[in-house]
N, CA, C and O atoms as CSV, one atom per row, in Angstrom:
chain,resi,resn,atom,element,x,y,z
A,1,UNK,N,N,107.890,131.022,94.593
A,1,UNK,CA,C,106.899,129.490,94.862
A,1,UNK,C,C,108.332,128.519,93.904
A,1,UNK,O,O,109.158,128.827,93.045
A,2,UNK,N,N,107.941,127.134,94.748
A,2,UNK,CA,C,109.614,126.535,94.353
A,2,UNK,C,C,109.435,125.119,94.127
A,2,UNK,O,O,109.192,124.547,95.189
A,3,UNK,N,N,109.462,124.505,93.333
A,3,UNK,CA,C,109.296,123.513,92.656
A,3,UNK,C,C,110.163,121.894,92.924
A,3,UNK,O,O,111.111,121.925,92.140
A,4,UNK,N,N,110.183,120.978,93.456
A,4,UNK,CA,C,110.934,120.131,93.242
A,4,UNK,C,C,110.049,118.546,93.151
A,4,UNK,O,O,108.990,118.068,93.557
A,5,UNK,N,N,111.112,118.176,92.434
A,5,UNK,CA,C,110.076,116.599,92.007
A,5,UNK,C,C,111.207,115.483,91.969
A,5,UNK,O,O,112.436,115.413,92.013
A,6,UNK,N,N,110.430,114.900,91.895
A,6,UNK,CA,C,111.169,113.357,91.580
A,6,UNK,C,C,110.577,111.845,92.269
A,6,UNK,O,O,109.831,111.988,93.238
A,7,UNK,N,N,110.795,110.790,91.937
A,7,UNK,CA,C,110.425,110.083,92.471
A,7,UNK,C,C,111.457,109.325,93.438
A,7,UNK,O,O,111.831,108.153,93.438
A,8,UNK,N,N,111.677,110.056,93.993
A,8,UNK,CA,C,113.248,109.387,95.706
A,8,UNK,C,C,111.681,109.313,97.154
A,8,UNK,O,O,110.490,109.554,97.352
A,9,UNK,N,N,112.585,108.938,97.583
A,9,UNK,CA,C,111.349,108.398,99.018
A,9,UNK,C,C,110.734,109.400,99.833
A,9,UNK,O,O,109.829,109.037,100.585
A,10,UNK,N,N,111.231,111.144,99.794
A,10,UNK,CA,C,110.698,112.391,99.391
A,10,UNK,C,C,109.870,112.644,98.690
A,10,UNK,O,O,108.933,113.357,99.048
A,11,UNK,N,N,109.998,111.990,97.137
A,11,UNK,CA,C,108.490,112.579,96.654
A,11,UNK,C,C,108.380,114.197,95.948
A,11,UNK,O,O,109.353,114.937,95.798
A,12,UNK,N,N,107.017,114.516,95.580
A,12,UNK,CA,C,107.088,115.924,95.448
A,12,UNK,C,C,107.336,117.173,96.832
A,12,UNK,O,O,107.101,117.062,98.035
A,13,UNK,N,N,107.600,117.717,96.454
A,13,UNK,CA,C,107.084,119.298,97.962
A,13,UNK,C,C,106.727,119.955,96.853
A,13,UNK,O,O,107.090,119.597,95.733
A,14,UNK,N,N,105.999,120.950,97.078
A,14,UNK,CA,C,105.563,122.238,96.299
A,14,UNK,C,C,105.477,123.067,98.033
A,14,UNK,O,O,105.249,122.838,99.221
A,15,UNK,N,N,105.899,124.281,96.927
A,15,UNK,CA,C,105.706,125.385,98.397
A,15,UNK,C,C,105.212,126.966,97.624
A,15,UNK,O,O,105.885,127.554,96.778
A,16,UNK,N,N,103.953,127.401,98.145
A,16,UNK,CA,C,103.091,127.930,97.295
A,16,UNK,C,C,102.790,129.102,98.018
A,16,UNK,O,O,103.077,128.950,99.206
A,17,UNK,N,N,102.198,130.502,97.694
A,17,UNK,CA,C,102.054,131.288,98.616
A,17,UNK,C,C,101.038,131.134,98.806
A,17,UNK,O,O,100.344,130.560,97.967
A,18,UNK,N,N,100.330,131.744,100.426
A,18,UNK,CA,C,99.071,131.214,100.698
A,18,UNK,C,C,98.006,132.391,100.562
A,18,UNK,O,O,97.601,133.241,101.356
A,19,UNK,N,N,97.724,132.100,99.255
A,19,UNK,CA,C,96.640,132.780,98.579
A,19,UNK,C,C,95.905,132.132,97.974
A,19,UNK,O,O,96.662,131.440,97.294
A,20,UNK,N,N,94.412,131.719,97.613
A,20,UNK,CA,C,93.931,131.328,96.676
A,20,UNK,C,C,93.716,130.590,95.102
A,20,UNK,O,O,93.158,129.596,94.638
A,21,UNK,N,N,94.341,131.478,94.730
A,21,UNK,CA,C,94.614,131.371,93.360
A,21,UNK,C,C,95.409,129.995,92.965
A,21,UNK,O,O,95.595,129.350,91.933
A,22,UNK,N,N,95.801,129.888,94.439
A,22,UNK,CA,C,97.450,128.681,94.288
A,22,UNK,C,C,96.501,127.214,94.884
A,22,UNK,O,O,97.210,126.344,95.392
A,23,UNK,N,N,95.649,127.054,94.858
A,23,UNK,CA,C,94.503,126.298,95.539
A,23,UNK,C,C,94.437,125.092,93.996
A,23,UNK,O,O,94.795,123.919,94.107
A,24,UNK,N,N,94.094,125.490,93.108
A,24,UNK,CA,C,94.073,124.423,92.495
A,24,UNK,C,C,95.276,123.851,91.536
A,24,UNK,O,O,95.165,122.963,90.691
A,25,UNK,N,N,96.570,124.663,91.921
A,25,UNK,CA,C,97.841,123.999,91.512
A,25,UNK,C,C,97.653,123.014,92.725
A,25,UNK,O,O,96.961,122.060,92.369
A,26,UNK,N,N,97.989,122.943,93.860
A,26,UNK,CA,C,98.560,122.262,94.786
A,26,UNK,C,C,97.537,120.872,94.520
A,26,UNK,O,O,97.780,119.715,94.864
A,27,UNK,N,N,96.407,121.353,93.844
A,27,UNK,CA,C,95.064,119.797,93.592
A,27,UNK,C,C,95.383,118.993,92.325
A,27,UNK,O,O,95.089,117.822,92.088
A,28,UNK,N,N,96.459,120.419,91.090
A,28,UNK,CA,C,96.373,119.662,90.469
A,28,UNK,C,C,98.103,118.453,90.438
A,28,UNK,O,O,98.307,117.372,89.886
A,29,UNK,N,N,98.937,119.283,91.246
A,29,UNK,CA,C,100.291,118.168,91.287
A,29,UNK,C,C,99.685,117.327,91.791
A,29,UNK,O,O,99.582,116.276,91.158
A,30,UNK,N,N,99.000,117.436,93.205
A,30,UNK,CA,C,98.714,116.265,93.742
A,30,UNK,C,C,98.210,114.780,93.474
A,30,UNK,O,O,98.489,113.710,94.016
A,31,UNK,N,N,97.291,115.153,92.345
A,31,UNK,CA,C,96.269,114.527,91.848
A,31,UNK,C,C,97.305,113.621,90.834
A,31,UNK,O,O,97.285,112.396,90.717
A,32,UNK,N,N,98.239,114.602,90.116
A,32,UNK,CA,C,99.490,114.206,88.623
A,32,UNK,C,C,100.074,113.335,89.285
A,32,UNK,O,O,99.900,112.212,88.812
A,33,UNK,N,N,100.810,113.374,90.347
A,33,UNK,CA,C,101.593,112.299,91.534
A,33,UNK,C,C,101.229,111.565,91.741
A,33,UNK,O,O,101.886,110.589,91.378
A,34,UNK,N,N,99.710,111.206,92.593
A,34,UNK,CA,C,98.612,110.101,92.869
A,34,UNK,C,C,98.980,109.352,91.580
A,34,UNK,O,O,99.741,108.385,91.543
A,35,UNK,N,N,98.551,109.732,90.851
A,35,UNK,CA,C,97.678,109.334,89.594
A,35,UNK,C,C,98.410,108.095,88.383
A,35,UNK,O,O,98.056,107.248,87.563
A,36,UNK,N,N,100.004,108.900,89.153
A,36,UNK,CA,C,100.740,107.882,88.218
A,36,UNK,C,C,101.172,106.271,89.062
A,36,UNK,O,O,101.054,105.093,88.725
A,37,UNK,N,N,101.620,106.851,90.084
A,37,UNK,CA,C,102.108,105.594,90.899
A,37,UNK,C,C,103.605,105.321,91.138
A,37,UNK,O,O,104.314,105.924,90.333
A,38,UNK,N,N,104.145,104.712,91.866
A,38,UNK,CA,C,105.766,103.891,92.107
A,38,UNK,C,C,106.043,103.428,90.547
A,38,UNK,O,O,105.226,103.535,89.632
A,39,UNK,N,N,106.839,103.106,90.489
A,39,UNK,CA,C,107.678,102.708,88.572
A,39,UNK,C,C,107.168,101.058,88.986
A,39,UNK,O,O,107.398,100.512,90.065
A,40,UNK,N,N,106.650,100.639,88.177
A,40,UNK,CA,C,106.266,99.276,88.122
A,40,UNK,C,C,104.975,98.856,88.933
A,40,UNK,O,O,104.675,97.695,88.656
A,41,UNK,N,N,104.152,99.414,89.811
A,41,UNK,CA,C,103.267,99.386,90.800
A,41,UNK,C,C,102.114,99.988,89.918
A,41,UNK,O,O,102.199,100.933,89.133
A,42,UNK,N,N,100.751,99.037,90.304
A,42,UNK,CA,C,99.323,99.737,89.571
A,42,UNK,C,C,99.243,100.943,89.971
A,42,UNK,O,O,99.917,101.158,90.979
A,43,UNK,N,N,98.561,101.990,89.484
A,43,UNK,CA,C,97.930,102.871,88.897
A,43,UNK,C,C,97.040,103.260,90.580
A,43,UNK,O,O,96.027,103.780,90.114
A,44,UNK,N,N,96.985,103.273,91.012
A,44,UNK,CA,C,95.705,104.345,91.841
A,44,UNK,C,C,94.578,103.886,91.352
A,44,UNK,O,O,94.605,103.496,90.185
A,45,UNK,N,N,93.206,103.807,92.170
A,45,UNK,CA,C,91.894,104.121,91.368
A,45,UNK,C,C,91.840,105.050,91.153
A,45,UNK,O,O,92.713,105.799,91.592
A,46,UNK,N,N,90.933,105.487,90.461
A,46,UNK,CA,C,90.549,107.216,89.973
A,46,UNK,C,C,89.813,108.076,90.712
A,46,UNK,O,O,89.768,109.304,90.775
A,47,UNK,N,N,89.051,106.898,91.443
A,47,UNK,CA,C,87.576,107.371,92.538
A,47,UNK,C,C,89.141,107.755,93.465
A,47,UNK,O,O,89.856,108.566,92.877
A,48,UNK,N,N,89.518,107.392,94.412
A,48,UNK,CA,C,91.004,107.474,95.422
A,48,UNK,C,C,91.672,109.011,95.158
A,48,UNK,O,O,91.879,109.950,95.926
A,49,UNK,N,N,91.873,108.850,93.925
A,49,UNK,CA,C,92.541,110.260,93.604
A,49,UNK,C,C,91.918,111.179,93.791
A,49,UNK,O,O,92.416,112.242,94.162
A,50,UNK,N,N,90.357,110.958,93.529
A,50,UNK,CA,C,89.491,111.654,93.096
A,50,UNK,C,C,88.999,112.565,95.483
A,50,UNK,O,O,88.705,113.632,96.021
A,51,UNK,N,N,89.155,111.708,95.698
A,51,UNK,CA,C,89.220,111.553,96.903
A,51,UNK,C,C,90.625,112.360,97.364
A,51,UNK,O,O,90.264,113.292,98.084
A,52,UNK,N,N,91.279,112.359,97.301
A,52,UNK,CA,C,92.624,112.553,97.445
A,52,UNK,C,C,92.614,114.572,97.488
A,52,UNK,O,O,92.704,115.556,98.221
A,53,UNK,N,N,92.423,114.081,96.028
A,53,UNK,CA,C,92.118,116.005,95.844
A,53,UNK,C,C,90.787,116.449,96.686
A,53,UNK,O,O,90.882,117.378,97.489
A,54,UNK,N,N,90.086,116.066,96.574
A,54,UNK,CA,C,89.556,116.552,97.909
A,54,UNK,C,C,89.523,117.236,98.836
A,54,UNK,O,O,89.096,118.341,99.170
A,55,UNK,N,N,90.283,116.040,99.405
A,55,UNK,CA,C,91.111,116.114,101.399
A,55,UNK,C,C,91.926,116.967,101.057
A,55,UNK,O,O,91.674,118.004,101.670
A,56,UNK,N,N,93.196,117.136,100.070
A,56,UNK,CA,C,93.803,118.377,99.501
A,56,UNK,C,C,93.381,119.581,99.341
A,56,UNK,O,O,94.306,120.165,98.776
A,57,UNK,N,N,92.536,120.293,99.503
A,57,UNK,CA,C,91.883,121.049,98.946
A,57,UNK,C,C,90.875,121.327,100.309
A,57,UNK,O,O,90.340,122.431,100.406
A,58,UNK,N,N,90.660,120.378,101.257
A,58,UNK,CA,C,90.143,121.058,102.276
A,58,UNK,C,C,91.157,121.558,103.043
A,58,UNK,O,O,90.949,122.631,103.610
A,59,UNK,N,N,92.591,120.814,103.234
A,59,UNK,CA,C,94.276,120.723,104.154
A,59,UNK,C,C,94.338,122.267,103.424
A,59,UNK,O,O,93.832,123.142,104.127
A,60,UNK,N,N,94.789,122.644,102.343
A,60,UNK,CA,C,95.328,123.813,101.827
A,60,UNK,C,C,94.669,125.378,101.859
A,60,UNK,O,O,95.230,126.474,101.873
A,61,UNK,N,N,93.296,125.019,101.864
A,61,UNK,CA,C,92.381,126.024,101.834
A,61,UNK,C,C,92.380,126.297,103.371
A,61,UNK,O,O,92.227,127.498,103.591
A,62,UNK,N,N,92.525,125.428,104.670
A,62,UNK,CA,C,92.463,125.766,106.419
A,62,UNK,C,C,93.641,126.277,106.165
A,62,UNK,O,O,93.828,127.477,106.366
A,63,UNK,N,N,94.572,125.518,105.713
A,63,UNK,CA,C,96.529,126.432,105.715
A,63,UNK,C,C,95.676,128.068,105.444
A,63,UNK,O,O,95.403,128.869,106.338
A,64,UNK,N,N,95.330,128.262,103.673
A,64,UNK,CA,C,95.159,129.460,103.686
A,64,UNK,C,C,94.725,130.419,104.782
A,64,UNK,O,O,95.213,131.548,104.837
A,65,UNK,N,N,93.917,130.043,105.559
A,65,UNK,CA,C,92.660,130.759,106.183
A,65,UNK,C,C,93.827,130.953,107.500
A,65,UNK,O,O,93.994,132.050,108.034
A,66,UNK,N,N,94.454,129.931,107.842
A,66,UNK,CA,C,95.389,130.173,108.765
A,66,UNK,C,C,96.283,131.625,108.784
A,66,UNK,O,O,96.399,132.722,109.330
A,67,UNK,N,N,96.908,130.559,107.551
A,67,UNK,CA,C,97.864,132.281,107.169
A,67,UNK,C,C,97.532,133.707,107.342
A,67,UNK,O,O,98.088,134.683,107.846
A,68,UNK,N,N,96.137,133.403,106.582
A,68,UNK,CA,C,95.678,134.777,106.655
A,68,UNK,C,C,95.141,136.062,108.192
A,68,UNK,O,O,95.086,137.276,108.389
A,69,UNK,N,N,94.838,134.668,108.984
A,69,UNK,CA,C,94.409,134.910,110.474
A,69,UNK,C,C,95.219,135.738,110.925
A,69,UNK,O,O,94.770,136.676,111.583
A,70,UNK,N,N,96.651,135.623,110.699
A,70,UNK,CA,C,98.019,136.126,111.346
A,70,UNK,C,C,98.968,136.553,110.539
A,70,UNK,O,O,100.169,136.441,110.785
A,71,UNK,N,N,98.328,137.243,109.186
A,71,UNK,CA,C,99.134,138.016,108.394
A,71,UNK,C,C,100.706,137.026,107.293
A,71,UNK,O,O,101.534,137.482,106.504
A,72,UNK,N,N,100.474,135.715,107.766
A,72,UNK,CA,C,101.910,134.667,107.554
A,72,UNK,C,C,102.253,135.349,105.858
A,72,UNK,O,O,101.319,135.440,105.062
A,73,UNK,N,N,103.340,135.685,105.558
A,73,UNK,CA,C,104.001,135.842,104.475
A,73,UNK,C,C,104.832,133.901,103.737
A,73,UNK,O,O,105.275,133.619,102.624
A,74,UNK,N,N,104.710,133.190,104.800
A,74,UNK,CA,C,105.813,132.597,104.691
A,74,UNK,C,C,104.262,131.710,103.481
A,74,UNK,O,O,103.034,131.732,103.559
A,75,UNK,N,N,105.567,130.855,102.209
A,75,UNK,CA,C,104.630,129.704,101.509
A,75,UNK,C,C,103.843,128.337,102.747
A,75,UNK,O,O,104.176,128.060,103.900
A,76,UNK,N,N,102.682,127.722,101.822
A,76,UNK,CA,C,102.527,126.245,102.635
A,76,UNK,C,C,103.106,125.171,101.194
A,76,UNK,O,O,103.105,125.188,99.963
A,77,UNK,N,N,103.504,124.410,102.200
A,77,UNK,CA,C,103.880,123.060,101.838
A,77,UNK,C,C,103.226,122.278,101.917
A,77,UNK,O,O,102.539,121.884,102.859
A,78,UNK,N,N,103.408,121.784,100.468
A,78,UNK,CA,C,102.428,120.792,99.755
A,78,UNK,C,C,103.711,119.593,100.005
A,78,UNK,O,O,104.891,119.812,99.729
A,79,UNK,N,N,103.059,118.006,100.718
A,79,UNK,CA,C,104.314,116.819,100.433
A,79,UNK,C,C,103.505,115.993,99.276
A,79,UNK,O,O,102.322,116.252,99.055
A,80,UNK,N,N,104.090,115.159,98.676
A,80,UNK,CA,C,103.289,114.393,98.007
A,80,UNK,C,C,104.189,112.601,97.969
A,80,UNK,O,O,105.280,112.474,97.412
A,81,UNK,N,N,103.733,111.850,98.402
A,81,UNK,CA,C,104.654,110.708,98.815
A,81,UNK,C,C,103.858,109.406,97.800
A,81,UNK,O,O,103.222,108.576,98.449
A,82,UNK,N,N,103.881,109.285,96.731
A,82,UNK,CA,C,103.680,108.108,96.326
A,82,UNK,C,C,104.402,106.406,97.023
A,82,UNK,O,O,105.554,106.006,96.851
A,83,UNK,N,N,103.659,105.932,97.541
A,83,UNK,CA,C,103.997,104.559,97.884
A,83,UNK,C,C,103.905,103.169,97.031
A,83,UNK,O,O,103.613,103.255,95.838
A,84,UNK,N,N,104.066,102.327,97.417
A,84,UNK,CA,C,103.927,100.919,96.733
A,84,UNK,C,C,101.878,101.077,97.174
A,84,UNK,O,O,101.225,101.680,96.323
A,85,UNK,N,N,101.622,100.899,97.586
A,85,UNK,CA,C,100.442,100.951,98.288
A,85,UNK,C,C,99.424,102.132,98.496
A,85,UNK,O,O,98.288,102.064,98.026
A,86,UNK,N,N,99.860,103.205,99.209
A,86,UNK,CA,C,99.377,104.383,98.700
A,86,UNK,C,C,99.805,105.584,98.836
A,86,UNK,O,O,101.032,105.493,98.892
A,87,UNK,N,N,99.430,106.880,98.938
A,87,UNK,CA,C,99.972,107.844,98.935
A,87,UNK,C,C,99.602,108.878,99.869
A,87,UNK,O,O,98.507,109.308,100.231
A,88,UNK,N,N,101.125,109.251,100.252
A,88,UNK,CA,C,100.748,109.978,101.697
A,88,UNK,C,C,100.811,111.458,101.058
A,88,UNK,O,O,101.262,111.660,99.931
A,89,UNK,N,N,100.250,112.591,102.005
A,89,UNK,CA,C,100.338,113.889,101.711
A,89,UNK,C,C,100.537,114.766,103.070
A,89,UNK,O,O,99.682,114.637,103.947
A,90,UNK,N,N,101.519,115.562,103.258
A,90,UNK,CA,C,101.476,116.788,104.085
A,90,UNK,C,C,101.687,117.615,104.293
A,90,UNK,O,O,102.880,117.815,104.522
A,91,UNK,N,N,100.563,118.992,104.407
A,91,UNK,CA,C,100.238,120.591,104.265
A,91,UNK,C,C,100.730,120.703,105.154
A,91,UNK,O,O,100.841,119.726,105.893
A,92,UNK,N,N,101.229,121.868,105.489
A,92,UNK,CA,C,102.384,122.289,106.626
A,92,UNK,C,C,101.862,124.356,106.570
A,92,UNK,O,O,102.103,124.959,105.524
A,93,UNK,N,N,101.431,124.859,107.351
A,93,UNK,CA,C,101.260,125.759,107.344
A,93,UNK,C,C,101.935,126.419,108.397
A,93,UNK,O,O,102.548,125.813,109.276
A,94,UNK,N,N,101.787,128.226,108.291
A,94,UNK,CA,C,102.365,128.435,109.816
A,94,UNK,C,C,101.492,129.608,110.402
A,94,UNK,O,O,101.833,130.704,110.849
A,95,UNK,N,N,100.398,129.089,110.272
A,95,UNK,CA,C,99.493,130.057,111.328
A,95,UNK,C,C,99.414,130.098,112.536
A,95,UNK,O,O,100.387,129.668,113.156
A,96,UNK,N,N,98.378,130.563,113.217
A,96,UNK,CA,C,98.151,130.031,115.192
A,96,UNK,C,C,98.312,128.721,115.720
A,96,UNK,O,O,98.696,128.252,116.791
A,97,UNK,N,N,97.849,128.222,114.500
A,97,UNK,CA,C,97.634,126.786,115.024
A,97,UNK,C,C,96.239,126.932,115.876
A,97,UNK,O,O,95.502,127.915,115.946
A,98,UNK,N,N,96.100,125.593,116.529
A,98,UNK,CA,C,94.145,125.053,117.284
A,98,UNK,C,C,94.442,124.159,117.510
A,98,UNK,O,O,95.503,123.696,117.093
A,99,UNK,N,N,93.522,123.448,118.371
A,99,UNK,CA,C,93.210,122.079,119.158
A,99,UNK,C,C,92.116,121.748,118.725
A,99,UNK,O,O,90.948,122.087,118.911
A,100,UNK,N,N,93.040,120.517,117.679
A,100,UNK,CA,C,91.695,119.776,117.205
A,100,UNK,C,C,90.817,119.472,117.963
A,100,UNK,O,O,89.726,120.006,117.760
A,101,UNK,N,N,90.946,118.514,119.109
A,101,UNK,CA,C,90.043,118.370,119.513
A,101,UNK,C,C,89.088,119.538,120.635
A,101,UNK,O,O,88.442,119.062,121.568
A,102,UNK,N,N,89.114,120.798,120.427
A,102,UNK,CA,C,88.359,121.185,120.323
A,102,UNK,C,C,87.251,122.082,119.375
A,102,UNK,O,O,86.691,123.129,119.700
A,103,UNK,N,N,87.131,121.367,118.170
A,103,UNK,CA,C,86.442,121.454,116.571
A,103,UNK,C,C,84.874,120.971,117.226
A,103,UNK,O,O,84.702,119.755,117.305
A,104,UNK,N,N,84.229,121.489,117.491
A,104,UNK,CA,C,83.345,120.715,117.738
A,104,UNK,C,C,82.472,119.938,116.602
A,104,UNK,O,O,82.622,120.241,115.418
A,105,UNK,N,N,81.543,118.910,117.010
A,105,UNK,CA,C,81.170,117.455,116.222
A,105,UNK,C,C,80.122,118.626,114.704
A,105,UNK,O,O,79.884,119.833,114.715
A,106,UNK,N,N,79.841,117.782,113.857
A,106,UNK,CA,C,79.045,118.122,113.442
A,106,UNK,C,C,77.720,117.318,113.561
A,106,UNK,O,O,77.875,116.097,113.598
A,107,UNK,N,N,76.078,117.915,113.647
A,107,UNK,CA,C,74.994,117.165,113.552
A,107,UNK,C,C,75.263,115.871,112.709
A,107,UNK,O,O,76.337,115.726,112.124
A,108,UNK,N,N,74.284,114.956,112.660
A,108,UNK,CA,C,74.408,114.080,112.019
A,108,UNK,C,C,74.018,114.524,110.336
A,108,UNK,O,O,73.901,115.730,110.120
A,109,UNK,N,N,73.811,113.496,109.098
A,109,UNK,CA,C,73.977,114.194,108.579
A,109,UNK,C,C,71.548,114.220,107.941
A,109,UNK,O,O,70.790,114.790,107.156
A,110,UNK,N,N,71.538,113.257,108.944
A,110,UNK,CA,C,70.686,113.640,108.845
A,110,UNK,C,C,69.579,114.320,109.769
A,110,UNK,O,O,68.371,114.086,109.754
A,111,UNK,N,N,70.177,115.091,110.465
A,111,UNK,CA,C,69.591,115.930,110.843
A,111,UNK,C,C,69.587,117.334,110.164
A,111,UNK,O,O,70.612,117.778,109.647
A,112,UNK,N,N,68.286,118.094,110.179
A,112,UNK,CA,C,67.997,119.413,109.598
A,112,UNK,C,C,68.773,120.474,109.742
A,112,UNK,O,O,68.764,121.358,108.885
A,113,UNK,N,N,69.691,120.559,111.028
A,113,UNK,CA,C,70.788,121.209,111.355
A,113,UNK,C,C,71.655,121.779,110.641
A,113,UNK,O,O,72.115,122.898,110.415
A,114,UNK,N,N,71.842,119.917,110.113
A,114,UNK,CA,C,73.239,119.916,109.224
A,114,UNK,C,C,73.516,121.011,108.028
A,114,UNK,O,O,74.641,121.427,107.750
A,115,UNK,N,N,72.292,121.412,107.364
A,115,UNK,CA,C,72.418,122.461,106.590
A,115,UNK,C,C,72.332,123.772,106.741
A,115,UNK,O,O,72.125,124.636,105.890
A,116,UNK,N,N,72.581,123.903,108.377
A,116,UNK,CA,C,72.971,125.375,108.553
A,116,UNK,C,C,74.974,125.214,108.614
A,116,UNK,O,O,75.445,126.283,109.004
A,117,UNK,N,N,75.592,124.614,108.446
A,117,UNK,CA,C,77.230,124.007,107.989
A,117,UNK,C,C,77.434,124.699,106.808
A,117,UNK,O,O,76.964,124.131,105.822
A,118,UNK,N,N,78.004,125.778,106.602
A,118,UNK,CA,C,78.793,126.054,105.715
A,118,UNK,C,C,79.934,125.724,105.507
A,118,UNK,O,O,80.410,125.357,104.433
A,119,UNK,N,N,80.715,125.882,107.028
A,119,UNK,CA,C,81.797,125.475,106.707
A,119,UNK,C,C,82.064,124.748,108.266
A,119,UNK,O,O,81.151,124.503,109.054
A,120,UNK,N,N,83.439,124.482,108.504
A,120,UNK,CA,C,83.847,123.866,109.287
A,120,UNK,C,C,83.260,122.026,109.006
A,120,UNK,O,O,82.984,121.343,109.992
A,121,UNK,N,N,83.145,121.447,107.586
A,121,UNK,CA,C,83.655,120.570,107.417
A,121,UNK,C,C,84.570,119.877,106.733
A,121,UNK,O,O,84.178,118.951,106.022
A,122,UNK,N,N,86.132,120.228,106.825
A,122,UNK,CA,C,87.135,120.096,106.511
A,122,UNK,C,C,88.018,118.460,107.093
A,122,UNK,O,O,88.598,117.525,106.540
A,123,UNK,N,N,87.687,118.846,108.428
A,123,UNK,CA,C,88.432,117.978,108.893
A,123,UNK,C,C,87.295,116.443,108.981
A,123,UNK,O,O,87.497,115.230,109.024
A,124,UNK,N,N,86.264,117.194,108.976
A,124,UNK,CA,C,84.850,115.959,109.203
A,124,UNK,C,C,85.221,115.133,107.245
A,124,UNK,O,O,84.966,114.015,106.798
A,125,UNK,N,N,85.621,115.866,106.864
A,125,UNK,CA,C,85.625,115.020,105.076
A,125,UNK,C,C,86.890,114.148,104.994
A,125,UNK,O,O,87.069,113.110,104.357
A,126,UNK,N,N,88.075,115.119,106.141
A,126,UNK,CA,C,89.543,114.462,105.555
A,126,UNK,C,C,89.334,112.869,106.742
A,126,UNK,O,O,90.026,111.864,106.583
A,127,UNK,N,N,88.532,112.965,107.570
A,127,UNK,CA,C,87.902,111.785,108.716
A,127,UNK,C,C,87.827,110.746,107.650
A,127,UNK,O,O,88.383,109.664,107.461
A,128,UNK,N,N,86.851,111.535,106.960
A,128,UNK,CA,C,85.344,110.050,105.810
A,128,UNK,C,C,86.862,109.602,104.710
A,128,UNK,O,O,87.537,108.586,104.548
A,129,UNK,N,N,86.862,110.456,104.368
A,129,UNK,CA,C,87.282,110.006,102.940
A,129,UNK,C,C,88.791,109.308,102.601
A,129,UNK,O,O,89.014,108.410,101.789
A,130,UNK,N,N,90.270,110.379,103.950
A,130,UNK,CA,C,91.436,109.399,103.605
A,130,UNK,C,C,90.926,108.387,104.470
A,130,UNK,O,O,89.773,108.219,104.867
A,131,UNK,N,N,92.170,107.612,104.746
A,131,UNK,CA,C,92.704,106.525,105.319
A,131,UNK,C,C,93.236,106.462,106.390
A,131,UNK,O,O,93.406,105.468,107.097
A,132,UNK,N,N,93.626,107.883,106.625
A,132,UNK,CA,C,94.526,108.244,107.645
A,132,UNK,C,C,94.504,109.305,107.634
A,132,UNK,O,O,94.396,109.736,106.486
A,133,UNK,N,N,94.581,110.448,108.779
A,133,UNK,CA,C,94.602,111.910,108.687
A,133,UNK,C,C,94.843,112.616,110.403
A,133,UNK,O,O,94.044,112.912,111.292
A,134,UNK,N,N,95.731,112.655,110.336
A,134,UNK,CA,C,96.423,112.928,111.278
A,134,UNK,C,C,96.780,114.680,111.918
A,134,UNK,O,O,97.748,115.141,111.313
A,135,UNK,N,N,96.438,115.260,112.537
A,135,UNK,CA,C,96.704,116.522,113.053
A,135,UNK,C,C,97.406,117.035,113.726
A,135,UNK,O,O,97.074,117.550,114.794
A,136,UNK,N,N,98.573,117.017,113.248
A,136,UNK,CA,C,99.709,118.130,114.705
A,136,UNK,C,C,99.364,119.528,114.285
A,136,UNK,O,O,99.159,119.967,113.154
A,137,UNK,N,N,99.338,120.362,115.905
A,137,UNK,CA,C,99.148,121.552,115.179
A,137,UNK,C,C,99.632,122.456,116.703
A,137,UNK,O,O,99.164,121.962,117.729
A,138,UNK,N,N,100.383,123.523,116.861
A,138,UNK,CA,C,100.917,124.133,118.267
A,138,UNK,C,C,101.453,126.006,117.561
A,138,UNK,O,O,101.540,126.743,116.578
A,139,UNK,N,N,101.550,125.931,118.266
A,139,UNK,CA,C,101.648,128.114,118.161
A,139,UNK,C,C,102.272,128.128,116.526
A,139,UNK,O,O,102.045,128.979,115.666
A,140,UNK,N,N,102.979,127.106,116.432
A,140,UNK,CA,C,103.819,127.581,115.687
A,140,UNK,C,C,103.274,127.130,113.995
A,140,UNK,O,O,103.992,127.382,113.027
A,141,UNK,N,N,102.014,126.493,113.862
A,141,UNK,CA,C,101.214,126.179,112.814
A,141,UNK,C,C,100.762,124.879,112.876
A,141,UNK,O,O,100.348,124.360,113.912
A,142,UNK,N,N,100.829,124.310,111.755
A,142,UNK,CA,C,100.301,122.807,111.537
A,142,UNK,C,C,100.610,122.426,110.697
A,142,UNK,O,O,101.086,123.001,109.718
A,143,UNK,N,N,100.339,120.943,110.942
A,143,UNK,CA,C,100.827,119.819,109.819
A,143,UNK,C,C,99.851,119.015,110.146
A,143,UNK,O,O,99.469,118.434,111.162
A,144,UNK,N,N,99.266,119.195,108.122
A,144,UNK,CA,C,98.491,117.411,108.160
A,144,UNK,C,C,98.748,116.316,107.548
A,144,UNK,O,O,99.024,116.533,106.368
A,145,UNK,N,N,98.774,115.376,107.796
A,145,UNK,CA,C,98.754,114.470,107.354
A,145,UNK,C,C,98.062,113.309,106.373
A,145,UNK,O,O,97.480,112.692,107.265
A,146,UNK,N,N,97.736,112.612,105.189
A,146,UNK,CA,C,96.649,112.439,104.924
A,146,UNK,C,C,97.597,111.277,104.097
A,146,UNK,O,O,98.728,111.322,103.613
A,147,UNK,N,N,96.548,110.212,104.188
A,147,UNK,CA,C,97.092,108.662,103.687
A,147,UNK,C,C,95.534,108.182,103.304
A,147,UNK,O,O,94.478,107.982,103.904
A,148,UNK,N,N,96.098,108.116,101.796
A,148,UNK,CA,C,94.839,106.970,100.977
A,148,UNK,C,C,95.744,105.924,100.648
A,148,UNK,O,O,96.954,105.871,100.868
A,149,UNK,N,N,94.888,104.975,100.009
A,149,UNK,CA,C,95.399,103.913,99.896
A,149,UNK,C,C,94.977,103.519,98.579
A,149,UNK,O,O,93.891,103.003,98.843
A,150,UNK,N,N,95.093,103.441,97.580
A,150,UNK,CA,C,94.976,102.552,96.048
A,150,UNK,C,C,93.526,102.477,95.807
A,150,UNK,O,O,92.956,103.266,95.053
A,151,UNK,N,N,92.979,101.618,96.386
A,151,UNK,CA,C,91.795,100.939,96.105
A,151,UNK,C,C,91.087,100.840,97.741
A,151,UNK,O,O,90.000,100.289,97.912
């Protein structure tokens, strides 16, 4: 595991082993980095930080599953860059990649079939809770970029 911190434009980068016991570390680091904000700027709303922690959990969990699918031992990268009025987080894996457009839509929340879905909610949560969610994926891995505004 490696750790670099600072308040430069690069922000914080965390490289974690692709194992579930490191998920909480990623959440905690992103939550702490997001909760402080850049020097001289107001801190983000705590509810927005909670949203960010949740979508980061989803992205890191997906990355861990992707690594497990191909036995990739490389670390998962989590980058967090607090900016003036937003926080940008990137999660990068070395899994097999996937086609985000091929992920089926979930039934509406009012549909009883929705209760049958215990997985596959990550991308939907990212779309709803983040102000921006971009997925770039290919055979060499996936990059998820999440943007959450302070309020």
